[in-house]
mmCIF file of the N, C-alpha and C atoms, coordinates in Angstrom:
data_MODEL
# 
_entry.id   MODEL 
# 
loop_
_atom_site.group_PDB 
_atom_site.id 
_atom_site.type_symbol 
_atom_site.label_atom_id 
_atom_site.label_alt_id 
_atom_site.label_comp_id 
_atom_site.label_asym_id 
_atom_site.label_entity_id 
_atom_site.label_seq_id 
_atom_site.pdbx_PDB_ins_code 
_atom_site.Cartn_x 
_atom_site.Cartn_y 
_atom_site.Cartn_z 
_atom_site.occupancy 
_atom_site.B_iso_or_equiv 
_atom_site.pdbx_formal_charge 
_atom_site.auth_seq_id 
_atom_site.auth_comp_id 
_atom_site.auth_asym_id 
_atom_site.auth_atom_id 
_atom_site.pdbx_PDB_model_num 
ATOM 1   N N  . UNK A 1 1  ? 41.136  35.240  27.214 1.00 0.00 ? 1  UNK A N  1 
ATOM 2   C CA . UNK A 1 1  ? 39.987  34.173  26.469 1.00 0.00 ? 1  UNK A CA 1 
ATOM 3   C C  . UNK A 1 1  ? 40.202  35.025  24.613 1.00 0.00 ? 1  UNK A C  1 
ATOM 4   N N  . UNK A 1 2  ? 40.630  34.571  24.224 1.00 0.00 ? 2  UNK A N  1 
ATOM 5   C CA . UNK A 1 2  ? 40.744  34.866  22.329 1.00 0.00 ? 2  UNK A CA 1 
ATOM 6   C C  . UNK A 1 2  ? 38.971  34.840  21.957 1.00 0.00 ? 2  UNK A C  1 
ATOM 7   N N  . UNK A 1 3  ? 39.213  35.950  21.319 1.00 0.00 ? 3  UNK A N  1 
ATOM 8   C CA . UNK A 1 3  ? 36.965  35.737  20.664 1.00 0.00 ? 3  UNK A CA 1 
ATOM 9   C C  . UNK A 1 3  ? 37.969  35.481  19.160 1.00 0.00 ? 3  UNK A C  1 
ATOM 10  N N  . UNK A 1 4  ? 36.193  34.492  18.764 1.00 0.00 ? 4  UNK A N  1 
ATOM 11  C CA . UNK A 1 4  ? 36.853  34.204  17.197 1.00 0.00 ? 4  UNK A CA 1 
ATOM 12  C C  . UNK A 1 4  ? 36.149  35.212  16.322 1.00 0.00 ? 4  UNK A C  1 
ATOM 13  N N  . UNK A 1 5  ? 36.736  34.999  15.351 1.00 0.00 ? 5  UNK A N  1 
ATOM 14  C CA . UNK A 1 5  ? 37.583  36.212  14.173 1.00 0.00 ? 5  UNK A CA 1 
ATOM 15  C C  . UNK A 1 5  ? 35.748  35.858  13.504 1.00 0.00 ? 5  UNK A C  1 
ATOM 16  N N  . UNK A 1 6  ? 35.846  37.003  12.963 1.00 0.00 ? 6  UNK A N  1 
ATOM 17  C CA . UNK A 1 6  ? 34.111  37.019  11.356 1.00 0.00 ? 6  UNK A CA 1 
ATOM 18  C C  . UNK A 1 6  ? 34.376  36.040  10.638 1.00 0.00 ? 6  UNK A C  1 
ATOM 19  N N  . UNK A 1 7  ? 36.094  36.202  10.135 1.00 0.00 ? 7  UNK A N  1 
ATOM 20  C CA . UNK A 1 7  ? 36.502  34.722  8.661  1.00 0.00 ? 7  UNK A CA 1 
ATOM 21  C C  . UNK A 1 7  ? 36.155  33.720  9.065  1.00 0.00 ? 7  UNK A C  1 
ATOM 22  N N  . UNK A 1 8  ? 36.955  33.242  10.534 1.00 0.00 ? 8  UNK A N  1 
ATOM 23  C CA . UNK A 1 8  ? 35.677  31.892  10.670 1.00 0.00 ? 8  UNK A CA 1 
ATOM 24  C C  . UNK A 1 8  ? 34.753  31.164  10.824 1.00 0.00 ? 8  UNK A C  1 
ATOM 25  N N  . UNK A 1 9  ? 33.715  32.017  11.483 1.00 0.00 ? 9  UNK A N  1 
ATOM 26  C CA . UNK A 1 9  ? 32.586  32.449  11.944 1.00 0.00 ? 9  UNK A CA 1 
ATOM 27  C C  . UNK A 1 9  ? 31.613  32.268  10.357 1.00 0.00 ? 9  UNK A C  1 
ATOM 28  N N  . UNK A 1 10 ? 32.306  32.822  9.542  1.00 0.00 ? 10 UNK A N  1 
ATOM 29  C CA . UNK A 1 10 ? 31.594  32.720  7.994  1.00 0.00 ? 10 UNK A CA 1 
ATOM 30  C C  . UNK A 1 10 ? 32.333  31.711  7.490  1.00 0.00 ? 10 UNK A C  1 
ATOM 31  N N  . UNK A 1 11 ? 32.958  31.080  7.658  1.00 0.00 ? 11 UNK A N  1 
ATOM 32  C CA . UNK A 1 11 ? 34.046  29.865  7.301  1.00 0.00 ? 11 UNK A CA 1 
ATOM 33  C C  . UNK A 1 11 ? 33.164  28.857  7.708  1.00 0.00 ? 11 UNK A C  1 
ATOM 34  N N  . UNK A 1 12 ? 32.564  28.657  9.079  1.00 0.00 ? 12 UNK A N  1 
ATOM 35  C CA . UNK A 1 12 ? 31.918  27.848  9.548  1.00 0.00 ? 12 UNK A CA 1 
ATOM 36  C C  . UNK A 1 12 ? 30.257  28.026  9.053  1.00 0.00 ? 12 UNK A C  1 
ATOM 37  N N  . UNK A 1 13 ? 30.011  28.910  8.767  1.00 0.00 ? 13 UNK A N  1 
ATOM 38  C CA . UNK A 1 13 ? 28.420  28.686  8.386  1.00 0.00 ? 13 UNK A CA 1 
ATOM 39  C C  . UNK A 1 13 ? 28.038  28.441  6.942  1.00 0.00 ? 13 UNK A C  1 
ATOM 40  N N  . UNK A 1 14 ? 29.647  28.763  5.833  1.00 0.00 ? 14 UNK A N  1 
ATOM 41  C CA . UNK A 1 14 ? 29.593  28.182  4.724  1.00 0.00 ? 14 UNK A CA 1 
ATOM 42  C C  . UNK A 1 14 ? 29.496  26.785  4.749  1.00 0.00 ? 14 UNK A C  1 
ATOM 43  N N  . UNK A 1 15 ? 30.568  26.072  5.769  1.00 0.00 ? 15 UNK A N  1 
ATOM 44  C CA . UNK A 1 15 ? 30.963  24.995  5.288  1.00 0.00 ? 15 UNK A CA 1 
ATOM 45  C C  . UNK A 1 15 ? 30.237  23.388  6.275  1.00 0.00 ? 15 UNK A C  1 
ATOM 46  N N  . UNK A 1 16 ? 29.746  24.092  7.301  1.00 0.00 ? 16 UNK A N  1 
ATOM 47  C CA . UNK A 1 16 ? 28.631  23.264  7.877  1.00 0.00 ? 16 UNK A CA 1 
ATOM 48  C C  . UNK A 1 16 ? 27.185  22.571  7.329  1.00 0.00 ? 16 UNK A C  1 
ATOM 49  N N  . UNK A 1 17 ? 26.846  23.438  6.642  1.00 0.00 ? 17 UNK A N  1 
ATOM 50  C CA . UNK A 1 17 ? 25.715  22.680  5.293  1.00 0.00 ? 17 UNK A CA 1 
ATOM 51  C C  . UNK A 1 17 ? 26.651  22.321  3.716  1.00 0.00 ? 17 UNK A C  1 
ATOM 52  N N  . UNK A 1 18 ? 27.457  22.248  3.832  1.00 0.00 ? 18 UNK A N  1 
ATOM 53  C CA . UNK A 1 18 ? 28.350  21.521  3.064  1.00 0.00 ? 18 UNK A CA 1 
ATOM 54  C C  . UNK A 1 18 ? 28.602  20.359  3.291  1.00 0.00 ? 18 UNK A C  1 
ATOM 55  N N  . UNK A 1 19 ? 29.001  20.174  4.502  1.00 0.00 ? 19 UNK A N  1 
ATOM 56  C CA . UNK A 1 19 ? 28.922  18.813  5.586  1.00 0.00 ? 19 UNK A CA 1 
ATOM 57  C C  . UNK A 1 19 ? 28.033  17.960  5.179  1.00 0.00 ? 19 UNK A C  1 
ATOM 58  N N  . UNK A 1 20 ? 27.295  18.948  6.021  1.00 0.00 ? 20 UNK A N  1 
ATOM 59  C CA . UNK A 1 20 ? 25.469  18.161  6.900  1.00 0.00 ? 20 UNK A CA 1 
ATOM 60  C C  . UNK A 1 20 ? 24.618  17.768  5.348  1.00 0.00 ? 20 UNK A C  1 
ATOM 61  N N  . UNK A 1 21 ? 24.555  18.844  4.550  1.00 0.00 ? 21 UNK A N  1 
ATOM 62  C CA . UNK A 1 21 ? 24.427  18.281  3.197  1.00 0.00 ? 21 UNK A CA 1 
ATOM 63  C C  . UNK A 1 21 ? 23.774  17.102  2.503  1.00 0.00 ? 21 UNK A C  1 
ATOM 64  N N  . UNK A 1 22 ? 25.385  17.083  2.500  1.00 0.00 ? 22 UNK A N  1 
ATOM 65  C CA . UNK A 1 22 ? 25.100  15.468  1.238  1.00 0.00 ? 22 UNK A CA 1 
ATOM 66  C C  . UNK A 1 22 ? 24.941  14.909  2.093  1.00 0.00 ? 22 UNK A C  1 
ATOM 67  N N  . UNK A 1 23 ? 25.652  14.655  3.620  1.00 0.00 ? 23 UNK A N  1 
ATOM 68  C CA . UNK A 1 23 ? 25.288  12.963  5.081  1.00 0.00 ? 23 UNK A CA 1 
ATOM 69  C C  . UNK A 1 23 ? 23.833  13.339  4.375  1.00 0.00 ? 23 UNK A C  1 
ATOM 70  N N  . UNK A 1 24 ? 22.630  14.425  4.502  1.00 0.00 ? 24 UNK A N  1 
ATOM 71  C CA . UNK A 1 24 ? 21.656  13.842  5.296  1.00 0.00 ? 24 UNK A CA 1 
ATOM 72  C C  . UNK A 1 24 ? 20.838  13.182  3.897  1.00 0.00 ? 24 UNK A C  1 
ATOM 73  N N  . UNK A 1 25 ? 21.460  13.829  2.317  1.00 0.00 ? 25 UNK A N  1 
ATOM 74  C CA . UNK A 1 25 ? 20.946  12.783  1.552  1.00 0.00 ? 25 UNK A CA 1 
ATOM 75  C C  . UNK A 1 25 ? 21.463  11.853  1.257  1.00 0.00 ? 25 UNK A C  1 
ATOM 76  N N  . UNK A 1 26 ? 22.537  11.634  1.397  1.00 0.00 ? 26 UNK A N  1 
ATOM 77  C CA . UNK A 1 26 ? 22.709  9.805   1.724  1.00 0.00 ? 26 UNK A CA 1 
ATOM 78  C C  . UNK A 1 26 ? 22.111  9.043   2.601  1.00 0.00 ? 26 UNK A C  1 
ATOM 79  N N  . UNK A 1 27 ? 21.464  9.509   3.482  1.00 0.00 ? 27 UNK A N  1 
ATOM 80  C CA . UNK A 1 27 ? 20.511  8.823   4.464  1.00 0.00 ? 27 UNK A CA 1 
ATOM 81  C C  . UNK A 1 27 ? 19.434  8.966   4.388  1.00 0.00 ? 27 UNK A C  1 
ATOM 82  N N  . UNK A 1 28 ? 18.907  10.011  3.533  1.00 0.00 ? 28 UNK A N  1 
ATOM 83  C CA . UNK A 1 28 ? 17.829  9.727   2.961  1.00 0.00 ? 28 UNK A CA 1 
ATOM 84  C C  . UNK A 1 28 ? 17.397  9.019   1.914  1.00 0.00 ? 28 UNK A C  1 
ATOM 85  N N  . UNK A 1 29 ? 18.272  8.777   1.602  1.00 0.00 ? 29 UNK A N  1 
ATOM 86  C CA . UNK A 1 29 ? 18.671  7.582   0.026  1.00 0.00 ? 29 UNK A CA 1 
ATOM 87  C C  . UNK A 1 29 ? 18.544  6.472   0.583  1.00 0.00 ? 29 UNK A C  1 
ATOM 88  N N  . UNK A 1 30 ? 19.253  5.866   1.997  1.00 0.00 ? 30 UNK A N  1 
ATOM 89  C CA . UNK A 1 30 ? 19.608  4.474   2.795  1.00 0.00 ? 30 UNK A CA 1 
ATOM 90  C C  . UNK A 1 30 ? 18.268  4.189   2.945  1.00 0.00 ? 30 UNK A C  1 
ATOM 91  N N  . UNK A 1 31 ? 17.305  5.321   3.604  1.00 0.00 ? 31 UNK A N  1 
ATOM 92  C CA . UNK A 1 31 ? 15.834  5.329   4.954  1.00 0.00 ? 31 UNK A CA 1 
ATOM 93  C C  . UNK A 1 31 ? 14.776  5.183   3.374  1.00 0.00 ? 31 UNK A C  1 
ATOM 94  N N  . UNK A 1 32 ? 15.050  5.541   2.668  1.00 0.00 ? 32 UNK A N  1 
ATOM 95  C CA . UNK A 1 32 ? 14.504  5.327   1.269  1.00 0.00 ? 32 UNK A CA 1 
ATOM 96  C C  . UNK A 1 32 ? 13.818  3.812   0.752  1.00 0.00 ? 32 UNK A C  1 
ATOM 97  N N  . UNK A 1 33 ? 15.264  3.630   0.769  1.00 0.00 ? 33 UNK A N  1 
ATOM 98  C CA . UNK A 1 33 ? 15.598  2.351   -0.061 1.00 0.00 ? 33 UNK A CA 1 
ATOM 99  C C  . UNK A 1 33 ? 15.109  1.706   1.532  1.00 0.00 ? 33 UNK A C  1 
ATOM 100 N N  . UNK A 1 34 ? 15.316  1.279   2.726  1.00 0.00 ? 34 UNK A N  1 
ATOM 101 C CA . UNK A 1 34 ? 14.649  0.797   3.008  1.00 0.00 ? 34 UNK A CA 1 
ATOM 102 C C  . UNK A 1 34 ? 13.475  0.070   3.738  1.00 0.00 ? 34 UNK A C  1 
ATOM 103 N N  . UNK A 1 35 ? 12.760  1.463   3.245  1.00 0.00 ? 35 UNK A N  1 
ATOM 104 C CA . UNK A 1 35 ? 11.333  1.696   3.471  1.00 0.00 ? 35 UNK A CA 1 
ATOM 105 C C  . UNK A 1 35 ? 10.712  0.934   2.182  1.00 0.00 ? 35 UNK A C  1 
ATOM 106 N N  . UNK A 1 36 ? 11.356  0.892   0.822  1.00 0.00 ? 36 UNK A N  1 
ATOM 107 C CA . UNK A 1 36 ? 10.165  0.364   0.014  1.00 0.00 ? 36 UNK A CA 1 
ATOM 108 C C  . UNK A 1 36 ? 11.105  -1.457  0.102  1.00 0.00 ? 36 UNK A C  1 
ATOM 109 N N  . UNK A 1 37 ? 11.882  -1.538  0.519  1.00 0.00 ? 37 UNK A N  1 
ATOM 110 C CA . UNK A 1 37 ? 12.354  -2.733  0.960  1.00 0.00 ? 37 UNK A CA 1 
ATOM 111 C C  . UNK A 1 37 ? 11.385  -3.808  1.679  1.00 0.00 ? 37 UNK A C  1 
ATOM 112 N N  . UNK A 1 38 ? 10.649  -2.968  2.902  1.00 0.00 ? 38 UNK A N  1 
ATOM 113 C CA . UNK A 1 38 ? 9.848   -3.523  3.644  1.00 0.00 ? 38 UNK A CA 1 
ATOM 114 C C  . UNK A 1 38 ? 8.734   -3.355  2.730  1.00 0.00 ? 38 UNK A C  1 
ATOM 115 N N  . UNK A 1 39 ? 8.186   -2.795  2.238  1.00 0.00 ? 39 UNK A N  1 
ATOM 116 C CA . UNK A 1 39 ? 6.802   -2.460  1.582  1.00 0.00 ? 39 UNK A CA 1 
ATOM 117 C C  . UNK A 1 39 ? 6.301   -3.363  0.685  1.00 0.00 ? 39 UNK A C  1 
ATOM 118 N N  . UNK A 1 40 ? 7.472   -4.083  -0.269 1.00 0.00 ? 40 UNK A N  1 
ATOM 119 C CA . UNK A 1 40 ? 7.543   -4.877  -1.168 1.00 0.00 ? 40 UNK A CA 1 
ATOM 120 C C  . UNK A 1 40 ? 7.536   -6.570  -0.647 1.00 0.00 ? 40 UNK A C  1 
ATOM 121 N N  . UNK A 1 41 ? 8.208   -6.370  0.471  1.00 0.00 ? 41 UNK A N  1 
ATOM 122 C CA . UNK A 1 41 ? 8.448   -7.925  1.634  1.00 0.00 ? 41 UNK A CA 1 
ATOM 123 C C  . UNK A 1 41 ? 6.716   -8.006  2.404  1.00 0.00 ? 41 UNK A C  1 
ATOM 124 N N  . UNK A 1 42 ? 6.062   -6.912  2.579  1.00 0.00 ? 42 UNK A N  1 
ATOM 125 C CA . UNK A 1 42 ? 4.687   -6.745  2.957  1.00 0.00 ? 42 UNK A CA 1 
ATOM 126 C C  . UNK A 1 42 ? 3.869   -7.273  1.974  1.00 0.00 ? 42 UNK A C  1 
ATOM 127 N N  . UNK A 1 43 ? 3.920   -6.687  0.843  1.00 0.00 ? 43 UNK A N  1 
ATOM 128 C CA . UNK A 1 43 ? 3.156   -6.825  0.034  1.00 0.00 ? 43 UNK A CA 1 
ATOM 129 C C  . UNK A 1 43 ? 3.290   -8.639  -0.851 1.00 0.00 ? 43 UNK A C  1 
ATOM 130 N N  . UNK A 1 44 ? 4.653   -8.950  -0.687 1.00 0.00 ? 44 UNK A N  1 
ATOM 131 C CA . UNK A 1 44 ? 4.364   -10.597 -1.033 1.00 0.00 ? 44 UNK A CA 1 
ATOM 132 C C  . UNK A 1 44 ? 4.026   -11.005 0.236  1.00 0.00 ? 44 UNK A C  1 
ATOM 133 N N  . UNK A 1 45 ? 4.470   -10.890 1.786  1.00 0.00 ? 45 UNK A N  1 
ATOM 134 C CA . UNK A 1 45 ? 3.766   -11.387 2.058  1.00 0.00 ? 45 UNK A CA 1 
ATOM 135 C C  . UNK A 1 45 ? 2.301   -12.271 2.333  1.00 0.00 ? 45 UNK A C  1 
ATOM 136 N N  . UNK A 1 46 ? 1.894   -10.722 2.020  1.00 0.00 ? 46 UNK A N  1 
ATOM 137 C CA . UNK A 1 46 ? -0.021  -10.431 1.929  1.00 0.00 ? 46 UNK A CA 1 
ATOM 138 C C  . UNK A 1 46 ? -0.678  -10.821 0.100  1.00 0.00 ? 46 UNK A C  1 
ATOM 139 N N  . UNK A 1 47 ? 0.314   -11.356 -0.831 1.00 0.00 ? 47 UNK A N  1 
ATOM 140 C CA . UNK A 1 47 ? -0.002  -11.983 -1.370 1.00 0.00 ? 47 UNK A CA 1 
ATOM 141 C C  . UNK A 1 47 ? -0.295  -13.479 -1.248 1.00 0.00 ? 47 UNK A C  1 
ATOM 142 N N  . UNK A 1 48 ? 0.995   -13.939 -0.897 1.00 0.00 ? 48 UNK A N  1 
ATOM 143 C CA . UNK A 1 48 ? 0.608   -15.027 -0.661 1.00 0.00 ? 48 UNK A CA 1 
ATOM 144 C C  . UNK A 1 48 ? 0.373   -15.875 1.044  1.00 0.00 ? 48 UNK A C  1 
ATOM 145 N N  . UNK A 1 49 ? -0.105  -14.820 1.773  1.00 0.00 ? 49 UNK A N  1 
ATOM 146 C CA . UNK A 1 49 ? -1.076  -15.187 2.112  1.00 0.00 ? 49 UNK A CA 1 
ATOM 147 C C  . UNK A 1 49 ? -2.636  -16.367 2.124  1.00 0.00 ? 49 UNK A C  1 
ATOM 148 N N  . UNK A 1 50 ? -3.099  -15.829 1.056  1.00 0.00 ? 50 UNK A N  1 
ATOM 149 C CA . UNK A 1 50 ? -4.496  -16.447 0.589  1.00 0.00 ? 50 UNK A CA 1 
ATOM 150 C C  . UNK A 1 50 ? -3.662  -18.087 0.015  1.00 0.00 ? 50 UNK A C  1 
ATOM 151 N N  . UNK A 1 51 ? -2.276  -18.342 -0.292 1.00 0.00 ? 51 UNK A N  1 
ATOM 152 C CA . UNK A 1 51 ? -2.511  -19.246 -1.277 1.00 0.00 ? 51 UNK A CA 1 
ATOM 153 C C  . UNK A 1 51 ? -1.983  -20.431 0.367  1.00 0.00 ? 51 UNK A C  1 
ATOM 154 N N  . UNK A 1 52 ? -1.341  -19.505 1.688  1.00 0.00 ? 52 UNK A N  1 
ATOM 155 C CA . UNK A 1 52 ? -1.311  -20.575 2.872  1.00 0.00 ? 52 UNK A CA 1 
ATOM 156 C C  . UNK A 1 52 ? -1.932  -21.412 3.453  1.00 0.00 ? 52 UNK A C  1 
ATOM 157 N N  . UNK A 1 53 ? -3.295  -19.674 3.002  1.00 0.00 ? 53 UNK A N  1 
ATOM 158 C CA . UNK A 1 53 ? -4.752  -20.242 4.009  1.00 0.00 ? 53 UNK A CA 1 
ATOM 159 C C  . UNK A 1 53 ? -5.165  -21.762 3.664  1.00 0.00 ? 53 UNK A C  1 
ATOM 160 N N  . UNK A 1 54 ? -5.081  -22.351 2.247  1.00 0.00 ? 54 UNK A N  1 
ATOM 161 C CA . UNK A 1 54 ? -5.893  -22.855 1.754  1.00 0.00 ? 54 UNK A CA 1 
ATOM 162 C C  . UNK A 1 54 ? -5.263  -24.414 1.615  1.00 0.00 ? 54 UNK A C  1 
ATOM 163 N N  . UNK A 1 55 ? -3.690  -24.055 1.917  1.00 0.00 ? 55 UNK A N  1 
ATOM 164 C CA . UNK A 1 55 ? -3.031  -25.287 2.443  1.00 0.00 ? 55 UNK A CA 1 
ATOM 165 C C  . UNK A 1 55 ? -3.009  -25.611 3.535  1.00 0.00 ? 55 UNK A C  1 
ATOM 166 N N  . UNK A 1 56 ? -3.232  -24.683 4.489  1.00 0.00 ? 56 UNK A N  1 
ATOM 167 C CA . UNK A 1 56 ? -3.134  -24.741 6.692  1.00 0.00 ? 56 UNK A CA 1 
ATOM 168 C C  . UNK A 1 56 ? -4.447  -26.172 6.759  1.00 0.00 ? 56 UNK A C  1 
ATOM 169 N N  . UNK A 1 57 ? -4.023  -26.809 7.333  1.00 0.00 ? 57 UNK A N  1 
ATOM 170 C CA . UNK A 1 57 ? -4.893  -27.938 7.901  1.00 0.00 ? 57 UNK A CA 1 
ATOM 171 C C  . UNK A 1 57 ? -5.650  -27.993 9.174  1.00 0.00 ? 57 UNK A C  1 
ATOM 172 N N  . UNK A 1 58 ? -6.741  -27.945 8.881  1.00 0.00 ? 58 UNK A N  1 
ATOM 173 C CA . UNK A 1 58 ? -7.465  -27.561 10.356 1.00 0.00 ? 58 UNK A CA 1 
ATOM 174 C C  . UNK A 1 58 ? -7.431  -28.995 11.020 1.00 0.00 ? 58 UNK A C  1 
ATOM 175 N N  . UNK A 1 59 ? -6.951  -28.510 12.071 1.00 0.00 ? 59 UNK A N  1 
ATOM 176 C CA . UNK A 1 59 ? -7.132  -29.752 13.349 1.00 0.00 ? 59 UNK A CA 1 
ATOM 177 C C  . UNK A 1 59 ? -8.614  -29.351 14.083 1.00 0.00 ? 59 UNK A C  1 
ATOM 178 N N  . UNK A 1 60 ? -8.555  -30.783 15.036 1.00 0.00 ? 60 UNK A N  1 
ATOM 179 C CA . UNK A 1 60 ? -10.134 -30.651 15.117 1.00 0.00 ? 60 UNK A CA 1 
ATOM 180 C C  . UNK A 1 60 ? -9.652  -30.228 16.628 1.00 0.00 ? 60 UNK A C  1 
ATOM 181 N N  . UNK A 1 61 ? -11.204 -29.782 17.162 1.00 0.00 ? 61 UNK A N  1 
ATOM 182 C CA . UNK A 1 61 ? -11.032 -29.110 18.961 1.00 0.00 ? 61 UNK A CA 1 
ATOM 183 C C  . UNK A 1 61 ? -10.605 -29.590 20.117 1.00 0.00 ? 61 UNK A C  1 
ATOM 184 N N  . UNK A 1 62 ? -9.861  -29.107 20.281 1.00 0.00 ? 62 UNK A N  1 
ATOM 185 C CA . UNK A 1 62 ? -9.088  -29.922 21.550 1.00 0.00 ? 62 UNK A CA 1 
ATOM 186 C C  . UNK A 1 62 ? -10.543 -30.946 22.884 1.00 0.00 ? 62 UNK A C  1 
ATOM 187 N N  . UNK A 1 63 ? -10.300 -31.957 23.208 1.00 0.00 ? 63 UNK A N  1 
ATOM 188 C CA . UNK A 1 63 ? -10.907 -32.978 23.327 1.00 0.00 ? 63 UNK A CA 1 
ATOM 189 C C  . UNK A 1 63 ? -10.531 -33.397 24.501 1.00 0.00 ? 63 UNK A C  1 
ATOM 190 N N  . UNK A 1 64 ? -9.871  -32.655 25.140 1.00 0.00 ? 64 UNK A N  1 
ATOM 191 C CA . UNK A 1 64 ? -9.546  -33.055 26.981 1.00 0.00 ? 64 UNK A CA 1 
ATOM 192 C C  . UNK A 1 64 ? -10.559 -33.349 27.791 1.00 0.00 ? 64 UNK A C  1 
ATOM 193 N N  . UNK A 1 65 ? -11.670 -33.787 27.597 1.00 0.00 ? 65 UNK A N  1 
ATOM 194 C CA . UNK A 1 65 ? -12.824 -33.409 28.293 1.00 0.00 ? 65 UNK A CA 1 
ATOM 195 C C  . UNK A 1 65 ? -12.911 -34.788 28.396 1.00 0.00 ? 65 UNK A C  1 
ATOM 196 N N  . UNK A 1 66 ? -12.978 -34.964 26.772 1.00 0.00 ? 66 UNK A N  1 
ATOM 197 C CA . UNK A 1 66 ? -13.905 -36.545 26.313 1.00 0.00 ? 66 UNK A CA 1 
ATOM 198 C C  . UNK A 1 66 ? -12.634 -37.559 26.281 1.00 0.00 ? 66 UNK A C  1 
ATOM 199 N N  . UNK A 1 67 ? -11.686 -37.165 26.517 1.00 0.00 ? 67 UNK A N  1 
ATOM 200 C CA . UNK A 1 67 ? -10.357 -38.218 27.183 1.00 0.00 ? 67 UNK A CA 1 
ATOM 201 C C  . UNK A 1 67 ? -10.914 -38.854 28.727 1.00 0.00 ? 67 UNK A C  1 
ATOM 202 N N  . UNK A 1 68 ? -11.523 -37.783 29.725 1.00 0.00 ? 68 UNK A N  1 
ATOM 203 C CA . UNK A 1 68 ? -11.018 -37.934 30.790 1.00 0.00 ? 68 UNK A CA 1 
ATOM 204 C C  . UNK A 1 68 ? -11.927 -38.867 30.776 1.00 0.00 ? 68 UNK A C  1 
ATOM 205 N N  . UNK A 1 69 ? -13.293 -38.780 30.116 1.00 0.00 ? 69 UNK A N  1 
ATOM 206 C CA . UNK A 1 69 ? -14.236 -39.624 30.320 1.00 0.00 ? 69 UNK A CA 1 
ATOM 207 C C  . UNK A 1 69 ? -14.409 -40.558 30.331 1.00 0.00 ? 69 UNK A C  1 
ATOM 208 N N  . UNK A 1 70 ? -13.763 -41.195 29.440 1.00 0.00 ? 70 UNK A N  1 
ATOM 209 C CA . UNK A 1 70 ? -13.482 -43.098 29.616 1.00 0.00 ? 70 UNK A CA 1 
ATOM 210 C C  . UNK A 1 70 ? -12.652 -43.591 30.787 1.00 0.00 ? 70 UNK A C  1 
ATOM 211 N N  . UNK A 1 71 ? -12.288 -42.715 31.768 1.00 0.00 ? 71 UNK A N  1 
ATOM 212 C CA . UNK A 1 71 ? -12.038 -43.323 33.010 1.00 0.00 ? 71 UNK A CA 1 
ATOM 213 C C  . UNK A 1 71 ? -12.428 -43.220 34.038 1.00 0.00 ? 71 UNK A C  1 
ATOM 214 N N  . UNK A 1 72 ? -13.761 -42.263 34.056 1.00 0.00 ? 72 UNK A N  1 
ATOM 215 C CA . UNK A 1 72 ? -14.497 -41.888 34.966 1.00 0.00 ? 72 UNK A CA 1 
ATOM 216 C C  . UNK A 1 72 ? -15.351 -42.650 35.003 1.00 0.00 ? 72 UNK A C  1 
ATOM 217 N N  . UNK A 1 73 ? -15.474 -43.079 36.296 1.00 0.00 ? 73 UNK A N  1 
ATOM 218 C CA . UNK A 1 73 ? -16.459 -44.339 37.047 1.00 0.00 ? 73 UNK A CA 1 
ATOM 219 C C  . UNK A 1 73 ? -17.640 -43.663 38.026 1.00 0.00 ? 73 UNK A C  1 
ATOM 220 N N  . UNK A 1 74 ? -18.360 -43.433 37.630 1.00 0.00 ? 74 UNK A N  1 
ATOM 221 C CA . UNK A 1 74 ? -19.500 -42.874 38.843 1.00 0.00 ? 74 UNK A CA 1 
ATOM 222 C C  . UNK A 1 74 ? -20.317 -44.128 39.552 1.00 0.00 ? 74 UNK A C  1 
# 
């Protein structure tokens, strides 16, 4: 079995970071952009929440027992 020569090992040690660092940097930018977009979306929803609370119609409580009382004959 042939052993790796030292020149090839040095070339790998130099080439792997040169390939991985730009890829990691692009990944970091993408994740940062997604994080900022989600953060803005949450802030917009939180700002809109009081508006929706004033527009929400309050429904009466469930009165199932009262509806059945008309048919009850003791």
